[in-house]
C-alpha positions as a LaTeX table, in Angstrom:
\begin{tabular}{lrrr}
\hline
Residue & $x$ (\AA) & $y$ (\AA) & $z$ (\AA) \\
\hline
Met1 & 21.73 & 7.41 & 7.85 \\
Leu2 & 21.72 & 3.85 & 9.13 \\
Val3 & 18.92 & 1.30 & 9.10 \\
Thr4 & 19.30 & $-2.13$ & 10.64 \\
Ala5 & 18.18 & $-5.16$ & 8.66 \\
Gly6 & 16.67 & $-8.24$ & 10.25 \\
Val7 & 13.44 & $-10.16$ & 10.72 \\
Leu8 & 10.25 & $-10.53$ & 12.77 \\
Val9 & 10.14 & $-7.28$ & 14.72 \\
Ala10 & 9.60 & $-3.61$ & 13.98 \\
Phe11 & 12.85 & $-2.12$ & 12.82 \\
Thr12 & 14.51 & 1.02 & 14.09 \\
Leu13 & 15.45 & 3.76 & 11.66 \\
Trp14 & 17.78 & 6.39 & 12.91 \\
Thr15 & 19.99 & 9.16 & 11.58 \\
Ser16 & 23.67 & 8.85 & 12.40 \\
Arg17 & 24.64 & 12.31 & 11.16 \\
Arg18 & 22.56 & 15.33 & 10.29 \\
Ala19 & 21.94 & 15.96 & 6.61 \\
Pro20 & 23.67 & 19.02 & 5.16 \\
Pro21 & 21.22 & 21.93 & 5.21 \\
Ser22 & 21.46 & 22.26 & 1.43 \\
Leu23 & 19.81 & 18.88 & 0.87 \\
Arg24 & 16.06 & 18.65 & 1.22 \\
Thr25 & 14.91 & 15.40 & 2.81 \\
Ile26 & 11.59 & 13.98 & 3.95 \\
Ser27 & 10.95 & 10.84 & 5.96 \\
Trp28 & 8.11 & 9.11 & 7.73 \\
Ser29 & 7.12 & 5.81 & 9.29 \\
Gly30 & 3.95 & 3.80 & 9.60 \\
Glu31 & 2.46 & 0.37 & 10.16 \\
Thr32 & 1.73 & $-2.26$ & 7.56 \\
Gln33 & 1.60 & $-6.06$ & 7.29 \\
Gly34 & 1.96 & $-6.54$ & 11.03 \\
Thr35 & 5.20 & $-4.57$ & 11.20 \\
Gln36 & 6.54 & $-1.07$ & 10.58 \\
Tyr37 & 7.73 & 0.62 & 7.43 \\
His38 & 10.14 & 3.53 & 7.08 \\
Leu39 & 10.73 & 5.73 & 4.08 \\
Arg40 & 13.31 & 8.42 & 3.51 \\
Met41 & 13.75 & 10.52 & 0.38 \\
Thr42 & 16.64 & 12.82 & $-0.49$ \\
Glu43 & 15.96 & 15.77 & $-2.80$ \\
Pro44 & 12.46 & 14.58 & $-3.76$ \\
Pro45 & 10.73 & 16.27 & $-6.69$ \\
Ala46 & 9.47 & 19.63 & $-5.45$ \\
Asn47 & 6.19 & 19.39 & $-7.36$ \\
Val48 & 4.89 & 16.74 & $-4.91$ \\
Ser49 & 4.22 & 17.77 & $-1.31$ \\
Pro50 & 5.20 & 15.57 & 1.66 \\
Glu51 & 1.50 & 14.99 & 2.35 \\
Glu52 & 0.97 & 13.85 & $-1.24$ \\
Trp53 & 3.91 & 11.41 & $-0.99$ \\
Arg54 & 2.34 & 9.90 & 2.12 \\
Arg55 & $-1.00$ & 9.55 & 0.35 \\
Ile56 & 0.64 & 7.91 & $-2.68$ \\
Val57 & 2.45 & 5.34 & $-0.51$ \\
Ala58 & $-0.68$ & 4.68 & 1.56 \\
Glu59 & $-2.58$ & 3.83 & $-1.63$ \\
Val60 & 0.11 & 1.33 & $-2.64$ \\
Leu61 & 0.02 & $-0.31$ & 0.78 \\
Asp62 & $-3.76$ & $-0.56$ & 0.74 \\
Arg63 & $-3.83$ & $-2.08$ & $-2.75$ \\
Ile64 & $-1.28$ & $-4.73$ & $-1.79$ \\
Asp65 & $-3.10$ & $-5.49$ & 1.46 \\
Arg66 & $-6.33$ & $-6.07$ & $-0.47$ \\
Thr67 & $-4.49$ & $-8.60$ & $-2.64$ \\
Phe68 & $-2.00$ & $-10.43$ & $-0.41$ \\
Ser69 & $-3.25$ & $-10.25$ & 3.19 \\
Arg70 & $-4.32$ & $-13.56$ & 4.72 \\
Trp71 & $-5.64$ & $-11.54$ & 7.69 \\
Arg72 & $-8.39$ & $-10.03$ & 5.51 \\
Ala73 & $-11.28$ & $-12.24$ & 4.51 \\
Asp74 & $-11.96$ & $-9.97$ & 1.52 \\
Ser75 & $-8.42$ & $-10.10$ & 0.07 \\
Glu76 & $-7.82$ & $-11.91$ & $-3.19$ \\
Ile77 & $-5.54$ & $-14.51$ & $-1.65$ \\
Ser78 & $-8.14$ & $-15.24$ & 1.07 \\
Arg79 & $-10.84$ & $-15.56$ & $-1.60$ \\
Ile80 & $-8.73$ & $-18.08$ & $-3.51$ \\
Asn81 & $-7.92$ & $-20.10$ & $-0.39$ \\
Ala82 & $-11.55$ & $-20.13$ & 0.74 \\
Thr83 & $-13.08$ & $-21.41$ & $-2.49$ \\
Thr84 & $-13.94$ & $-25.09$ & $-2.77$ \\
Asn85 & $-13.42$ & $-24.95$ & $-6.52$ \\
Pro86 & $-9.92$ & $-26.24$ & $-7.33$ \\
Ile87 & $-9.74$ & $-23.78$ & $-10.24$ \\
Ala88 & $-9.36$ & $-20.11$ & $-9.30$ \\
His89 & $-8.95$ & $-17.11$ & $-11.59$ \\
Ile90 & $-6.36$ & $-14.58$ & $-10.46$ \\
Glu91 & $-7.48$ & $-10.99$ & $-10.94$ \\
Asp92 & $-4.31$ & $-9.15$ & $-9.86$ \\
Val93 & $-1.35$ & $-9.86$ & $-12.12$ \\
Ala94 & 0.99 & $-9.00$ & $-9.23$ \\
Leu95 & $-0.39$ & $-11.98$ & $-7.30$ \\
Ala96 & 0.26 & $-14.23$ & $-10.29$ \\
Asn97 & 3.82 & $-12.95$ & $-10.67$ \\
Val98 & 4.71 & $-13.40$ & $-6.99$ \\
Thr99 & 3.12 & $-16.87$ & $-6.98$ \\
Ala100 & 5.16 & $-17.83$ & $-10.03$ \\
Phe101 & 8.33 & $-16.67$ & $-8.26$ \\
Ala102 & 7.39 & $-18.64$ & $-5.13$ \\
Leu103 & 6.86 & $-21.82$ & $-7.14$ \\
Arg104 & 10.16 & $-21.24$ & $-8.92$ \\
Leu105 & 11.96 & $-21.04$ & $-5.57$ \\
Ala106 & 10.17 & $-24.16$ & $-4.36$ \\
Glu107 & 11.28 & $-26.15$ & $-7.37$ \\
Gln108 & 14.86 & $-24.86$ & $-7.27$ \\
Ser109 & 15.21 & $-25.57$ & $-3.55$ \\
Gly110 & 13.71 & $-29.04$ & $-3.70$ \\
Gly111 & 10.77 & $-27.93$ & $-1.55$ \\
Ala112 & 12.84 & $-26.30$ & 1.22 \\
Phe113 & 10.97 & $-23.12$ & 0.34 \\
Asp114 & 7.25 & $-23.94$ & 0.14 \\
Pro115 & 4.38 & $-21.41$ & $-0.26$ \\
Thr116 & 1.75 & $-23.88$ & 1.02 \\
Leu117 & 2.84 & $-24.23$ & 4.65 \\
Ala118 & $-0.04$ & $-22.24$ & 6.17 \\
Pro119 & $-1.68$ & $-25.23$ & 7.96 \\
Leu120 & 1.62 & $-26.05$ & 9.67 \\
Leu121 & 2.40 & $-22.42$ & 10.49 \\
Arg122 & $-0.96$ & $-22.04$ & 12.22 \\
Leu123 & $-0.20$ & $-25.01$ & 14.47 \\
Trp124 & 2.86 & $-23.19$ & 15.75 \\
Gly125 & 1.02 & $-19.89$ & 16.25 \\
Phe126 & 2.03 & $-18.04$ & 13.09 \\
Gly127 & $-0.56$ & $-16.47$ & 10.84 \\
Pro128 & $-4.24$ & $-15.72$ & 11.39 \\
Gly129 & $-6.26$ & $-17.96$ & 13.67 \\
Pro130 & $-6.11$ & $-19.22$ & 17.26 \\
Val131 & $-2.97$ & $-20.78$ & 18.74 \\
Gly132 & $-3.29$ & $-24.36$ & 19.96 \\
Ala133 & $-0.89$ & $-26.48$ & 21.97 \\
Val134 & 2.74 & $-25.70$ & 21.13 \\
Pro135 & 4.57 & $-27.77$ & 20.19 \\
Pro136 & 1.64 & $-29.43$ & 18.39 \\
Ser137 & 0.99 & $-33.15$ & 18.68 \\
Asp138 & 2.30 & $-35.62$ & 16.14 \\
Glu139 & $-1.28$ & $-36.32$ & 15.11 \\
Ala140 & $-2.01$ & $-32.65$ & 14.44 \\
Leu141 & 1.23 & $-32.30$ & 12.47 \\
Ala142 & 0.43 & $-35.36$ & 10.36 \\
Glu143 & $-3.03$ & $-34.02$ & 9.57 \\
Ala144 & $-1.68$ & $-30.61$ & 8.56 \\
Arg145 & 1.06 & $-32.10$ & 6.39 \\
Arg146 & $-1.59$ & $-33.89$ & 4.34 \\
Arg147 & $-2.72$ & $-30.44$ & 3.20 \\
Val148 & 0.76 & $-29.13$ & 2.37 \\
Gly149 & 2.77 & $-29.47$ & $-0.82$ \\
Trp150 & 3.88 & $-26.94$ & $-3.43$ \\
Arg151 & 3.48 & $-29.50$ & $-6.22$ \\
Trp152 & $-0.29$ & $-29.35$ & $-5.65$ \\
Leu153 & $-0.29$ & $-25.78$ & $-6.97$ \\
Glu154 & $-0.33$ & $-25.17$ & $-10.70$ \\
Leu155 & $-0.23$ & $-21.73$ & $-12.28$ \\
Arg156 & $-0.96$ & $-21.16$ & $-15.95$ \\
Arg157 & $-1.84$ & $-18.30$ & $-18.24$ \\
Glu158 & $-4.90$ & $-18.60$ & $-20.41$ \\
Ala159 & $-6.53$ & $-16.34$ & $-22.98$ \\
Asp160 & $-8.62$ & $-14.56$ & $-20.32$ \\
Gly161 & $-5.87$ & $-14.25$ & $-17.71$ \\
Trp162 & $-4.06$ & $-16.22$ & $-15.01$ \\
Val163 & $-5.55$ & $-19.38$ & $-13.56$ \\
Met164 & $-4.45$ & $-21.34$ & $-10.47$ \\
Arg165 & $-5.25$ & $-24.98$ & $-9.87$ \\
Arg166 & $-5.21$ & $-26.06$ & $-6.21$ \\
Leu167 & $-5.33$ & $-29.74$ & $-5.41$ \\
Asn168 & $-6.00$ & $-31.26$ & $-1.98$ \\
Ala169 & $-7.26$ & $-27.86$ & $-0.72$ \\
Val170 & $-3.73$ & $-26.49$ & $-0.33$ \\
Glu171 & $-3.49$ & $-22.87$ & 0.82 \\
Leu172 & $-1.37$ & $-20.26$ & $-0.90$ \\
Asp173 & 0.77 & $-18.29$ & 1.56 \\
Leu174 & 3.04 & $-15.55$ & 0.21 \\
Asp175 & 3.90 & $-13.87$ & 3.53 \\
Ala176 & 7.57 & $-14.80$ & 3.07 \\
Leu177 & 7.67 & $-12.59$ & $-0.05$ \\
Ala178 & 5.09 & $-9.87$ & 0.60 \\
Gln179 & 7.35 & $-7.34$ & 2.30 \\
Gly180 & 10.06 & $-7.48$ & $-0.38$ \\
Phe181 & 7.42 & $-7.19$ & $-3.10$ \\
Thr182 & 5.79 & $-4.26$ & $-1.30$ \\
Ala183 & 9.09 & $-2.41$ & $-1.01$ \\
Asp184 & 9.53 & $-2.87$ & $-4.78$ \\
Ala185 & 6.02 & $-1.61$ & $-5.47$ \\
Ile186 & 6.62 & 1.53 & $-3.42$ \\
Ala187 & 9.99 & 2.07 & $-5.11$ \\
Asp188 & 8.43 & 1.73 & $-8.56$ \\
Thr189 & 5.74 & 4.24 & $-7.62$ \\
Leu190 & 8.30 & 6.74 & $-6.33$ \\
Arg191 & 10.35 & 6.43 & $-9.51$ \\
Ala192 & 7.24 & 6.94 & $-11.64$ \\
Arg193 & 6.71 & 10.28 & $-9.86$ \\
Gly194 & 10.30 & 11.37 & $-10.45$ \\
Ala195 & 12.04 & 10.34 & $-7.22$ \\
Thr196 & 15.54 & 8.89 & $-7.62$ \\
Asn197 & 17.11 & 8.99 & $-4.14$ \\
Phe198 & 15.25 & 7.01 & $-1.48$ \\
Met199 & 15.28 & 4.17 & 0.98 \\
Val200 & 12.20 & 2.00 & 1.57 \\
Glu201 & 12.23 & $-0.46$ & 4.47 \\
Ile202 & 9.41 & $-2.80$ & 5.50 \\
Gly203 & 10.04 & $-5.13$ & 8.41 \\
Gly204 & 13.74 & $-5.27$ & 7.53 \\
Glu205 & 13.35 & $-5.78$ & 3.78 \\
Val206 & 14.99 & $-2.85$ & 2.03 \\
Val207 & 15.07 & $-1.23$ & $-1.40$ \\
Val208 & 17.51 & 1.64 & $-1.97$ \\
Ser209 & 18.01 & 3.98 & $-4.89$ \\
Gly210 & 20.50 & 6.76 & $-5.54$ \\
Tyr211 & 22.16 & 8.40 & $-2.54$ \\
Asn212 & 21.39 & 9.42 & 1.02 \\
Ala213 & 21.39 & 12.89 & 2.59 \\
Glu214 & 25.20 & 12.91 & 2.55 \\
Arg215 & 25.31 & 12.17 & $-1.20$ \\
Arg216 & 26.69 & 8.74 & $-0.41$ \\
Pro217 & 25.39 & 5.17 & $-0.75$ \\
Trp218 & 22.84 & 4.15 & 1.84 \\
Arg219 & 24.22 & 2.63 & 5.07 \\
Ile220 & 22.54 & $-0.58$ & 6.21 \\
Gly221 & 23.46 & $-2.08$ & 9.58 \\
Ile222 & 23.66 & $-5.87$ & 9.92 \\
Asp223 & 22.74 & $-7.25$ & 13.34 \\
Leu224 & 24.68 & $-10.03$ & 14.99 \\
Pro225 & 22.28 & $-12.99$ & 15.13 \\
Leu226 & 21.87 & $-13.15$ & 18.89 \\
Pro227 & 18.56 & $-14.32$ & 20.40 \\
Asp228 & 16.33 & $-11.74$ & 22.05 \\
Thr229 & 18.42 & $-8.68$ & 21.15 \\
Arg230 & 16.85 & $-5.51$ & 19.83 \\
Pro231 & 17.48 & $-4.23$ & 16.29 \\
Gly232 & 20.69 & $-2.24$ & 16.23 \\
Glu233 & 21.71 & $-3.32$ & 19.72 \\
Gln234 & 24.72 & $-5.36$ & 18.53 \\
Leu235 & 25.80 & $-4.80$ & 14.96 \\
Ala236 & 28.27 & $-6.98$ & 13.11 \\
Gly237 & 28.90 & $-4.40$ & 10.41 \\
Val238 & 27.52 & $-1.91$ & 7.93 \\
Met239 & 26.85 & $-2.27$ & 4.21 \\
His240 & 27.12 & 0.69 & 1.81 \\
Val241 & 24.70 & 0.02 & $-1.04$ \\
Thr242 & 22.64 & 1.67 & $-3.75$ \\
Asp243 & 20.21 & 0.68 & $-6.49$ \\
Cys244 & 19.38 & $-2.76$ & $-5.11$ \\
Gly245 & 17.14 & $-4.76$ & $-2.82$ \\
Met246 & 18.30 & $-6.52$ & 0.31 \\
Ala247 & 16.80 & $-8.77$ & 2.95 \\
Thr248 & 17.91 & $-10.61$ & 6.08 \\
Ser249 & 16.50 & $-13.89$ & 7.36 \\
Gly250 & 17.35 & $-15.36$ & 10.73 \\
Gly251 & 16.06 & $-17.12$ & 13.79 \\
Tyr252 & 17.36 & $-14.70$ & 16.39 \\
Arg253 & 14.12 & $-12.73$ & 16.69 \\
Arg254 & 12.20 & $-15.51$ & 18.39 \\
Arg255 & 8.44 & $-15.41$ & 18.60 \\
Arg256 & 6.68 & $-17.16$ & 21.43 \\
Ala257 & 3.77 & $-19.22$ & 20.19 \\
Gly258 & 1.46 & $-20.63$ & 22.85 \\
Gly259 & 4.07 & $-19.95$ & 25.53 \\
Glu260 & 6.83 & $-21.84$ & 23.76 \\
Pro261 & 9.67 & $-20.30$ & 21.68 \\
Ala262 & 9.36 & $-20.99$ & 17.98 \\
Ile263 & 11.02 & $-19.62$ & 14.86 \\
His264 & 8.78 & $-18.44$ & 12.05 \\
Ile265 & 10.93 & $-19.95$ & 9.25 \\
Phe266 & 10.03 & $-23.55$ & 8.36 \\
Asp267 & 11.88 & $-26.10$ & 6.26 \\
Gly268 & 9.23 & $-27.28$ & 3.82 \\
Arg269 & 10.96 & $-30.64$ & 3.49 \\
Leu270 & 10.56 & $-31.32$ & 7.21 \\
Gly271 & 7.39 & $-29.39$ & 7.97 \\
Arg272 & 8.88 & $-27.97$ & 11.16 \\
Pro273 & 10.42 & $-24.65$ & 12.28 \\
Leu274 & 14.18 & $-24.38$ & 12.11 \\
Thr275 & 16.26 & $-24.10$ & 15.27 \\
Arg276 & 19.06 & $-21.83$ & 14.02 \\
Glu277 & 18.68 & $-19.07$ & 16.59 \\
Arg278 & 22.25 & $-17.82$ & 16.15 \\
Met279 & 22.46 & $-17.66$ & 12.37 \\
Ser280 & 21.38 & $-15.16$ & 9.74 \\
Val281 & 21.79 & $-14.58$ & 6.03 \\
Thr282 & 21.64 & $-11.23$ & 4.27 \\
Val283 & 21.06 & $-11.25$ & 0.52 \\
Val284 & 21.61 & $-8.38$ & $-1.90$ \\
Ala285 & 19.85 & $-8.70$ & $-5.25$ \\
Arg286 & 18.43 & $-6.63$ & $-8.07$ \\
Asp287 & 15.13 & $-5.98$ & $-6.26$ \\
Gly288 & 13.40 & $-6.50$ & $-2.96$ \\
Leu289 & 11.25 & $-9.46$ & $-3.97$ \\
Thr290 & 14.25 & $-11.44$ & $-5.18$ \\
Ala291 & 16.31 & $-10.60$ & $-2.09$ \\
Asp292 & 13.40 & $-11.51$ & 0.21 \\
Gly293 & 12.81 & $-14.91$ & $-1.35$ \\
Leu294 & 16.48 & $-15.80$ & $-1.70$ \\
Ala295 & 17.23 & $-14.85$ & 1.92 \\
Thr296 & 14.48 & $-17.15$ & 3.19 \\
Ala297 & 15.50 & $-20.06$ & 0.96 \\
Ala298 & 19.21 & $-19.64$ & 1.70 \\
Phe299 & 18.57 & $-19.54$ & 5.45 \\
Ile300 & 16.64 & $-22.80$ & 5.24 \\
Leu301 & 19.39 & $-24.44$ & 3.20 \\
Gly302 & 22.22 & $-23.21$ & 5.45 \\
Pro303 & 25.63 & $-21.77$ & 4.51 \\
Asp304 & 27.17 & $-24.68$ & 2.62 \\
Glu305 & 24.14 & $-25.78$ & 0.64 \\
Gly306 & 22.83 & $-22.22$ & 0.39 \\
Leu307 & 25.96 & $-20.75$ & $-1.17$ \\
Ala308 & 26.15 & $-23.55$ & $-3.72$ \\
Trp309 & 22.45 & $-23.07$ & $-4.46$ \\
Leu310 & 22.87 & $-19.34$ & $-5.02$ \\
Ala311 & 25.86 & $-19.86$ & $-7.29$ \\
Asn312 & 23.91 & $-22.37$ & $-9.37$ \\
Tyr313 & 20.56 & $-20.60$ & $-9.68$ \\
Trp314 & 21.13 & $-16.95$ & $-8.73$ \\
Pro315 & 24.72 & $-15.99$ & $-9.60$ \\
Asp316 & 23.83 & $-12.28$ & $-9.75$ \\
Ala317 & 22.86 & $-12.23$ & $-6.06$ \\
Asp318 & 25.32 & $-11.89$ & $-3.17$ \\
Ala319 & 24.99 & $-13.13$ & 0.38 \\
Leu320 & 26.53 & $-12.92$ & 3.84 \\
Phe321 & 25.95 & $-15.73$ & 6.34 \\
Leu322 & 26.66 & $-14.98$ & 10.00 \\
Glu323 & 26.86 & $-17.69$ & 12.65 \\
Val324 & 27.58 & $-16.97$ & 16.33 \\
Gly325 & 29.03 & $-19.86$ & 18.29 \\
Pro326 & 28.39 & $-20.60$ & 22.00 \\
Asp327 & 31.68 & $-18.88$ & 22.84 \\
Gly328 & 30.73 & $-15.74$ & 20.89 \\
Thr329 & 32.93 & $-16.52$ & 17.90 \\
Val330 & 31.43 & $-15.17$ & 14.68 \\
Arg331 & 31.76 & $-17.17$ & 11.49 \\
Glu332 & 31.28 & $-15.35$ & 8.20 \\
Thr333 & 30.52 & $-17.04$ & 4.91 \\
Thr334 & 30.00 & $-14.95$ & 1.79 \\
Thr335 & 29.60 & $-15.15$ & $-1.93$ \\
Pro336 & 32.75 & $-14.06$ & $-3.79$ \\
Gly337 & 31.33 & $-10.69$ & $-4.81$ \\
Phe338 & 29.67 & $-9.66$ & $-1.55$ \\
Ala339 & 32.43 & $-7.42$ & $-0.12$ \\
Ala340 & 32.98 & $-5.48$ & $-3.34$ \\
Arg341 & 29.27 & $-5.05$ & $-4.03$ \\
Thr342 & 28.37 & $-3.82$ & $-0.56$ \\
Arg343 & 31.64 & $-2.28$ & 0.69 \\
Tyr344 & 30.93 & $-4.22$ & 3.85 \\
Glu345 & 32.50 & $-2.56$ & 6.89 \\
Arg346 & 32.97 & $-4.57$ & 10.09 \\
Leu347 & 32.35 & $-2.38$ & 13.08 \\
Ala348 & 34.99 & $-1.77$ & 15.72 \\
Gly349 & 34.13 & $-3.72$ & 18.84 \\
Ala350 & 32.29 & $-6.49$ & 16.99 \\
Pro351 & 33.64 & $-10.00$ & 17.58 \\
Thr352 & 36.45 & $-10.99$ & 15.23 \\
Pro353 & 35.03 & $-13.25$ & 12.55 \\
Ala354 & 36.40 & $-16.60$ & 11.48 \\
Thr355 & 35.86 & $-16.42$ & 7.71 \\
Arg356 & 35.56 & $-19.60$ & 5.70 \\
\hline
\end{tabular}
């Protein structure tokens, strides 16, 4: 089984070889968080029917949507952002934990990763709300930047629960982490019901456990970062992984906002979308949330600064940077342990990389 990892579009899940008849497998797909999810289980516990598994996962997705979705006015994050009171109580501990992780990444990255960029993202056509002129005017950008800044968010735990302090009406935006967190939440739920061999993928963020239908590690395809290509159309290689989370960030799945091409990943230090349309970074970490956040931050920082940053703050994570030059040359940059951890296999026919 091979699933391609990437960003921004619905991802294609496909079976490369049929499972041996002796192994029972179930799989299904659906829509969530503006993208698609895919789930495959090998030898699932027989005391839970396929219909019951679907119902269990649907309940997890609905619960997370009611907490994290900025597209729902009744979600907890929308309620917090809408209040004029600078002090907000957080009801869902998961929201507090993901917010704490986001603020940790912001501090470690010097603000490159910033969970308060919603006003700027809206100007470029990302997130809920109408799309204005793209690119936005300097005046509109200046106004939005006055309402952006991760240091204006403060999270603390009090006797009656978690409390968030929001200064200058900043908005909390956890979209960059929601899919990795959701994959973890589904994985935790499957494990609690006795499942040990599964692959959960949401918009390219992946959590794998145990083995696939061939009793082998799960096979994850890595796209070449080429603008406007479809998932799986041109693969650089395949990773063989188990018991981990992984995520890919890149600018090669361009979204057109207001008729102009724009990348959804912003550098919080600049307040503008990045222009790296031929670069990607894939991160493998202990869970999906960590991989999701680290992939975004590392992409913003770039290969040189990003690898040093990972080594300093997240030495247990591994990463692969891919850069495609104008002449088609592929440059690979990896952490020291990436190849051994993932058994990364370059595909025949892929451009020869220039490793540094």
